[in-house]
TISEDO-654795 format. One record per atom (N, C-alpha, C): x, y, z. Coordinates in pm, whole numbers, plus 32768, in hexadecimal, padded with zeros to 4 digits. Atoms other than C-alpha are relative to their C-alpha. Layout:
BEGIN
XYZ/...
END
This chain:
BEGIN
808D80277FF5/A8875A6FC4DD/7FCD7FE17F73/803180298085/A7E559B3C3BB/7F8680527FD8/80727FB78033/A6E55A54C2DA/7F7E7FB58015/8084803D7FEF/A5715A0DC2DE/7FED7F8E7F9C/801580758055/A51158B9C253/7F95801E7F96/80637FF4806B/A45A58AEC108/7F927F998014/807280597FF0/A2FE5816C119/7FCB7FDC7F76/80358032807E/A28C573FBFF4/7F7B7FBA8019/808380437FF5/A11A56E5BFD9/7FF97F957F94/7FF6806B8062/A14A5596BF2C/7F807FAF7FF7/806A80618019/A04354B4BE92/7F78802C8035/80807FCF7FCA/9F0C5586BED4/7F887FB47FC8/80838033802C/9DAA54FCBEC0/7FA8807A7FEA/80467F83801E/9D055622BE11/7F6A7FE77FF4/809280088001/9B90564ABE53/7FCA808A7FDC/803F7F808022/9ABC5757BDB1/7F6C7FF88022/808E7FFB7FDF/996157C6BE1C/7FC680827FCA/80437F898032/986658B8BD8E/7F727FDF7FD6/808C80118027/96F958EBBD3C/7FF280057F69/80207FFB808E/9678589FBBE1/7F9080657FE9/80677F9D8021/95B659C5BB51/7FA97FC87F8F/805D803B8062/948C5924BAA3/7F8180557FFD/807E7FB5800E/933A59A6BA31/7FA57FE88078/8060800B7F91/922959E3BB32/7FA97F847FEC/805480778006/916D58A4BB83/80477F847FCB/7FBA8072803D/927757C7BAE5/801B7F918065/7FE180657F9B/92DC5718BC26/7F847FB38029/807E80447FE0/917156C9BC73/7FDD7F9A7F94/8017805F806E/91515626BB1B/805D7F88800C/7FA1806D7FEF/9289555ABB5E/7FD57FA48071/803180517F92/91FF54E7BCAD/7F8D7FA67FD3/8074804C802F/90B8547BBC0A/802C7F8F7FA2/7FCD8065805D/917A53BFBAFB/803E7F8B804C/7FBF80697FB2/92475301BBFD/7F9A7FAD804C/806580497FB3/911C52A6BCD5/7FA67FAC7FA5/804E804F8060/90585235BBA2/804F7F857FD3/7FAC80728025/917F5158BB40/80017F99806F/8002805E7F8F/917F50C1BC9E/7F7F7FB18004/808080488004/90105066BC74/80067F8B7F9E/7FF4806A8067/90724F96BB42/806B7F9C8028/7F9080577FD9/91C14F0DBBBD/80027FF68099/80117FFF7F6F/91514EC0BD1F/80747FC0804B/7F9480457FBA/926D4DD2BD79/808180507FFD/7F847FB5800C/938C4EA7BCF9/80797FA48008/7F82804A7FF9/94F74E3CBD1A/80347FFF808F/7FBF80097F7E/95C14DD0BE49/809580157FED/7F727FE0800C/97144E7CBE54/803280318087/7FD47FCF7F7D/97954F5DBF69/7F8B8023805A/80757FD67FB3/96324FAFBFD7/7FD77F988068/803180557F93/95B74F24C121/7F7780358028/80887FD67FE0/943F4F45C137/7FC580657FA0/80337F9F8060/941E5042C01D/7FE57FC27F78/801E802E8088/93B55028BEB0/806980377FA0/7F987FDE8062/94C25027BDA0/7FC97FDF7F76/803B80168085/94435055BC3C/80657FC37FA0/7FAA801E8071/94CB4FCBBAFB/801F80837FB9/7FDE7F868047/954A50C3B9F9/7F8280507FE0/80727FA9801A/945B51E8B9E4/7FFE802C7F6E/80117FD7808A/93D35248B890/7F9780707FFA/80667F9B8015/93065367B807/803C80887FE0/7FD37F7B8029/931A54CCB78A/803880508076/7FD17FB37F8D/9341555EB8E6/80877FCC8030/7F7F803A7FDD/94635470B926/806B80317F9E/7FA27FC98063/950854E2B7E2/802B808D8027/7FE27F777FD6/94F25647B863/806080008077/7FA880097F8C/959255E5B9AF/808B7FD07FD7/7F7F80318030/96A55523B8FD/805380717FC4/7FB97F928041/96FF5655B82F/803680638066/7FD57FA37F99/970E5735B963/80737FC78052/7F9480417FB5/97E5563ABA21/80817FFD7FAF/7F89800B8053/98D1560DB8FB/804980857FF4/7FBE7F7E8004/99135782B8E9/80548015807E/7FB47FF47F83/997C577DBA58/80777F9F8002/7F9480648004/9A495641BA20/807480307FAA/7F967FCB8056/9B0856E9B904/804C806F8047/7FBC7F9B7FAF/9B53580FB9EB/805F7FBD8063/7FAE804B7FA0/9BD65716BAEC/807C7FC97FBA/7F90803B804A/9CAF5669B9E7/806780687FDA/7FA17F958022/9D4757B1B977/804B802F807C/7FC07FD87F82/9D8C5810BAE2/806F7F9E8025/7FA180697FDD/9E4456C6BB0D/80677FE67F92/7FA3800D8071/9F0256EEB9C2/7FF87F777FBE/8013807C804A/9E7055B1B92E/800A801E7F6A/7FF07FEF8090/9EB65580B7BC/7F797FF97FBA/80807FFA8048/9D7C55F5B706/801480197F6B/7FE57FF3808F/9E2A5614B5B4/7FF47F797FBC/800580868039/9E5A54A3B570/7F9B7FA58047/8061804F7FB4/9D58542EB66D/7F8180518015/80817FC27FE4/9BEF5477B6C4/7FC27FBF807A/804A80377F8F/9B0B5447B7ED/7F817FBE7FCE/807B80468026/99EE5350B7D3/7FC77FBA807A/8040804E7F96/98F152BBB8C1/801A7F6C7FE7/7FEF8091800D/9930514CB906/7F7A7FC07FDF/807A8047802A/98325041B8A6/7F8E800F8063/80697FF07F9C/97765078B9EC/7FB380827FEE/80427F808016/972151DAB97C/7FE480488083/802F7FC17F84/965E5294BA87/7F9D7FA18042/805F80527FB6/95A651D7BB97/7FD1804B807C/803B7FBD7F8D/94C75240BCB5/800D7FAA807D/800380417F7D/94E151EDBE27/7F9380478051/80697FCA7FAA/93A9521EBEFE/800D7FBD8088/7FF080347F78/93EE51F3C071/7F9180338059/80657FDF7F9D/92C851EAC15C/803E7FFF808C/7FCF7FFA7F76/92E351FAC2D6/80537F848021/7FA8806C7FD8/94075128C356/80587FCA7F92/7FB180348070/949250DFC1FB/808880457FFA/7F777FCE8005/9605510DC1BF/80487FC37F88/7FAB803C8068/971F50BBC0CD/80877FE08040/7F85802F7FC3/984E4FF0C138/807A803E7FBC/7F827FCA8034/99B65060C105/80277FB67F80/7FDC803C8080/9A245027BF9D/804E80647FAB/7FC67FAB8067/9AE450AEBE74/7FBC7FDD7F7D/8039801A8084/9A8550BEBD04/80717FD67FA3/7F9680348056/9B664FE0BC32/7FE0801C7F6C/800F7FF08092/9B9F5003BABA/7FCD808A7FD9/80247F758020/9B6A517CBAC1/806C805B8037/7FA07F9E7FCF/9C3852B4BAFB/7FBE806A8059/80477F967FB8/9B3353A8BB7D/7F747FD08021/808780257FD4/99F85367BC46/7FBC8079803E/80457F8F7FC4/98EE5445BCD5/7F717FE18025/808B800D7FD5/9796547DBD60/7FBB80877FF3/80567F898007/967F5575BD1E/7F8A7FE6805C/806A80137F9D/958455A8BE36/7F7D803E7FCF/80857FD38027/941955BEBDCF/7FB48030807B/803B7FDD7F7F/938F55BEBF33/805F7FD0806D/7FA580257F94/946C55C1C069/7FDD8050807E/80257FBB7F85/93B85630C1A7/806E7FF78068/7F9C80027F96/94935686C2D1/7FF17F808053/8002807B7FB3/94F05544C384/7FE27F837FAF/802480738053/94A65462C25B/80797FAE7FD4/7F8B8051801E/960D53E3C240/806F804D7FBC/7F8C7FBE803C/975A5491C20A/804F7F9F7FA9/7FA0804D804E/984F5419C104/808680098048/7F8480007FB3/998453B0C1C8/80717FD07FA7/7F8B801F8051/9ACD53B9C108/80707FD4805D/7F9980397FAA/9BDF52E0C19E/8089800B7FBC/7F797FFF8036/9D56530BC173/802B7F717FE2/7FD380898020/9DDD51D8C0BC/807E7FDF804E/7F8C802C7FB4/9ED55115C18D/802A7F757FD1/7FD280878025/9FAF4FEBC125/7FEF7FA18075/801680627F94/9F874EA6C1EA/80668008806F/7F967FFE7F9B/A0D34EDDC2A1/80058085804D/7FFD7F7C7FBF/A079503DC31A/80047FF08098/7FF480067F6F/A0D8507DC483/7F91804C8044/80697FB97FB4/A00D5123C595/7FF880937FD8/80147F738020/9F7A527AC559/802A80568076/7FD97FA87F92/A008539CC624/7F8680418041/80687FB57FBB/9F34544EC727/800B80927FD4/7FFF7F798036/9ED055A2C69C/7FDC8067806A/80237F907FAA/9ED556E7C761/7F8A804C7FC5/80717FC38047/9DEA5776C659/80007FC77F73/801080398086/9D675706C509/8014806C7F96/7FEA7FA68071/9DE357ACC3CA/7FF17FB07F7F/800B80458080/9DCA575BC257/807E7FB07FDF/7F86804C8018/9F2F56D6C267/80097F808053/7FF380767FAA/9EFC55DAC380/7F7E7FB0800D/808280417FF1/9D8E5575C35B/80057F707FCB/8006808C8029/9D4F53FDC345/7F7F7FE17FB5/808180118045/9BE75416C2D5/7FB780868004/80487F81800A/9AFF552EC26F/7F707FE47FD8/808E8011801F/9984553AC272/7FD280747FAA/80397F9C805B/98F055F2C14A/7F6980038017/808E7FF37FE1/97985673C1AC/7FB4801C7F7F/80487FEC807F/96AB5649C084/7F918067800D/80757FA88008/95A55743C017/7FC87FF67F74/8043800C8081/94AB5748BEFC/8044805B7F99/7FC37FB3806C/954B57B6BDB5/80977FFE7FFE/7F6E80027FF6/96B35774BE21/803A7F907FAB/7FB58064804D/97A756BEBD3A/808C7FF4803A/7F7A801C7FCF/98E1561CBDC8/80497FA87F9D/7FAA80528054/99FF5590BCF8/807B7FD98052/7F8D802F7FB4/9B1A54BDBD88/80447F8D7FB6/7FBC806F8043/9C2253BFBD1A/7FBB7F7C801D/8047807F7FEF/9B8C5267BCE4/80427FA48066/7FB980557FA1/9C9851C9BDC1/7FEC802C8092/800F7FCC7F79/9C315297BEF0/7F927FB2804B/8067804B7FB6/9B7D51B8BFF2/7F96805F803A/806D7FAC7FCE/9A285240C056/7F8B7FA9802A/807880447FD0/98E851DEC106/7F978069801E/806E7FA57FDF/97985275C162/7FC97FDB8089/803980167F7B/971E529DC2C6/7F6B7FDC7FF5/808E80228002/95C55212C31E/7FA6807B7FFD/80657F978005/949752E7C2D1/7FB580008085/803F7FF67F7D/94165360C422/7F7680437FFA/807E7FB9800E/92DE5406C396/7F947FA57FC5/806E8049803E/918A5395C319/7FF380207F6C/80057FD8808D/91C95439C1C7/80687FB37FAF/7FA480498057/92725390C0A0/807680577FD8/7F877FC18034/93D553EAC042/80137FCB7F72/7FFC8029808D/93E353E4BEC4/807C803C7FBF/7F847FD3803F/953053F6BE0D/80157FB67F7D/7FDA803E807F/95B553ADBCB2/80987FF77FFE/7F7080168002/97115315BC9A/802E7FD77F75/7FCB801D8086/97F952D5BB73/80967FE88008/7F7180148014/9951526ABAFD/802780357F77/7FCE7FC9807D/9A205312B9EF/808F7FCD7FED/7F7A802F8022/9B565288B93E/8041805C7F9B/7FB17FB78063/9C695338B87C/80317F997F9A/7FE480668065/9C875274B736/803A80417F84/7FCD7FC8807E/9D3D529FB5E9/7F9080317FA7/80667FCA8059/9C7E5375B4F4/7FDF7F9C7F92/8031805C8065/9BAA52AAB406/7FD87F798036/802880807FC3/9B795187B4FA/7F898017805A/80727FF77FA5/9A5A513CB5E4/80277FC88087/7FDE802C7F77/9A64510CB75E/7FD47F718019/
END
């Protein structure tokens, strides 16, 4: 009788989640900053957003504070993944941090983030039902049919819905396909997204 087969978890898509511990009232200040920016940049950008508002690169002291907090988490992620942080460093890409404000019915289409290694989202406001972040398993064009599952596990899941909440920070590989479900509420779903690249020390992203 043969021995038990060895199981190798190959090519994982590592996602980390956790709340950012910020000063009292900080998230409210960030919300006000984003909404004030929307009053000025009313049109916004058209990217993956369908019906929502996508800002240009956010600027300001409160954004600098958020960038620093995100970068600390990103460095933890890089160390967990054994990325080379001796000869390389993490840096935000030229897009920096941008805001997405999704009102009722607004959504974000399936996409990836090119020209980056690590992407993420910080939720400023995310009422229940305002749109889950759906992470999709990447599949090559020649992939065959999916098997019927008796039960869903982390080893066989094809897609996973991450339920957002205010103050939550998610980090994931930039190549991981993702989308946002429609906002089913009357309240705005406000999130800040970003891309981070691993670059040689002394260079800029």
